C-alpha angles and dihedrals in degrees: 000000000000116000126231089252092052091051100042101023098237143072120255109279120245110220132175090218137013115278115260095233111020118186126226111281095017114140128191142165114242103213092192095055093031092226139113114244137186140189129235135164123253115250096200133024125245141176121237134185117271132184119300122248116249090230120040111221149136138222095036131137127255134183140164135048132322090258096036114039134150121201127182145176123003141144130278136159094287108038155324098280145208096211118134126190133189125213123208098186093274112042144010124245124193111238137174117331127243116256092233126042109235148152132199093038127147128226144200130197145118099229144350094282099061127033147138126221121191145170122009140133138268101160095325136028113283133218092186121136126195131184125213119210098182093272111042145003123251126195114238136177114318128242115261091237123045110223146149131222096023126156116250137183145151129068133302093272100036115034141151128217118193140171121350139149106298140099087294115041093184104048117127125198130189124213120211098183093271110044145003122250125193112239135170118326129241114264091231114044110222149135135217091043129156123234146178137202141101094212132055090230099059116040137147122211122191144168123358136129135288117212142234101047099028110238127167112237135213098185118127124202131189123213119208099183093274111043146002121253124193113238134169118327127242112263090236124038114228145146134220085036125167121239136191135170145109100249146339093293099055124040147139127216119195141172120348139145113296127219090257090056109251126110116262138226093199119131125192130187125214119211098183093272111043146000124254126191114241135170117330128240113260091232125042110234146152132191092041128152109253131197143149136054137301092270099034113033135158127216111190131184120322134142122307084150114285112053107278133219094179119117126201126198121211122212109189132205110284095031116128119257126190118223128194115221118223134180093236 
């Protein structure tokens, strides 16, 4: 029988800790744990338990990666709040407060050191816009249209705000790091929609509500930097739905309020053409903070009811997993 060295041309590596980004088929000896380990790719996605938020809440903003997320604002039993928390992949830490208490805001950002939070409500619709630098929030130029429950994506210097509960449920605005400019509207006016995208030139928007009357939506639209195009619908219509993903070709939709009223556990995956149902959340919820990518997403807090502090971490098909080899 051929040896590992004969097949791969090297001996098994001896490492003090597991490699940060192992490739499929890689094998190594962890000298700290005194075990042999190997990497493979997941064949099906699943949700797992993450660290609980310090403050249970719903309708708050989230942005960043599964291992580097910032959330802020939200509603709980006592107030609309200013509280912000940062996630490191294991636990949440309370950080600098927002300048303005708010719930139903949107956010953009690539990690927990740089983000933008905009729009919202604290007695009236807000046009406010705040930037996070890893330490504190700074007020920047307002949106042109005050609104609550919009979609929002991109990064702190190049974001997109779209839809929302306001006089115009379809209006889209683009942020260039200095100011907001109105661009082409959504095809379906709505609020409480999910979205995905780490650039303001490639975004997916899905689900939500139209009002009045209030109707849950399944429509999906793709943004190419200039205009919105209708693409394939979600399998299940819902509002206040979570969304994660890097662009308009790769996204995850999870949770949300169903047409019949209750919160949902449903998760759907977007491949650039259509949605497919995948593994459900462990806890039904809507109004959660959502962040991450299609293969590594984060669903935090929300409304079950009651207000939730629970966080769930999604590992999608194709994500690397580390296995420990035993002799049993």
